[in-house]
C-alpha positions in Angstrom: -90.7 -66.5 35.2 -90.7 -65.3 38.8 -89.0 -62.0 39.7 -87.9 -63.4 43.0 -85.8 -66.0 41.2 -84.1 -63.4 39.1 -83.0 -61.1 41.8 -81.5 -61.9 45.2 -81.5 -59.9 48.3 -77.9 -58.9 47.7 -78.8 -57.2 44.5 -81.3 -54.9 46.3 -79.1 -54.1 49.3 -75.8 -52.5 48.6 -73.0 -53.8 50.9 -70.3 -51.6 49.5 -70.1 -48.1 48.3 -67.4 -46.0 46.6 -66.4 -42.8 48.4 -67.0 -39.7 46.3 -63.9 -38.0 47.7 -61.1 -40.6 47.8 -62.7 -43.1 45.4 -62.0 -46.1 47.6 -64.7 -48.8 47.9 -65.6 -49.5 51.5 -68.2 -51.4 53.5 -71.4 -49.4 53.7 -72.1 -50.0 57.4 -68.5 -49.7 58.8 -67.1 -47.2 56.3 -69.9 -44.6 56.1 -71.9 -42.5 58.5 -75.6 -43.0 58.9 -77.1 -39.6 58.1 -80.9 -40.4 58.1 -81.5 -42.4 61.3 -85.3 -42.3 61.0 -85.2 -44.0 57.6 -83.9 -47.4 58.8 -81.0 -49.3 57.3 -81.6 -48.4 53.7 -78.5 -47.7 51.6 -79.9 -44.2 50.9 -79.6 -43.5 54.6 -75.8 -43.5 54.4 -73.4 -40.7 53.4 -71.5 -40.8 50.1 -68.4 -39.6 51.9 -66.5 -42.2 54.0 -65.7 -41.7 57.6 -62.0 -40.9 57.1 -62.7 -38.2 54.5 -65.4 -36.7 56.7 -63.0 -36.4 59.6 -60.3 -34.9 57.4 -62.9 -32.3 56.0 -64.1 -31.3 59.5 -60.5 -30.9 60.8 -59.5 -28.9 57.7 -62.5 -26.5 57.9 -62.4 -26.1 61.7 -62.1 -22.5 62.7 -58.6 -21.7 64.0 -58.4 -20.2 67.5 -56.0 -17.3 67.3 -56.3 -16.5 71.0 -56.4 -12.8 70.2 -59.8 -12.2 71.8 -59.7 -10.9 75.3 -62.4 -10.1 77.9 -63.2 -6.4 77.8 -61.6 -4.5 80.6 -64.3 -2.2 81.9 
C-alpha cells in the first residue's frame, strides 16, 4: 500500500478556506491576503479573514479626522 496512491495533491493543498468573520467559503488565492510572503504559496501563508472583511475592518477602525487641530499661532 503506497501512501502516494491514497492521498492526492488536492488533499494536501487547500484550494478554499472559510472566512472566520463572515463564514463564507472562498478561493484561497483570490479571496484571502497573503500575509507571509517569504513562506511561499503554502495555505498557512494566507490570512483567515477574507479580503472584503479585512477592508471593512480597516475602514471601521480608521481614525476619524475631526479637523479640530490647528497649527500653533506663535
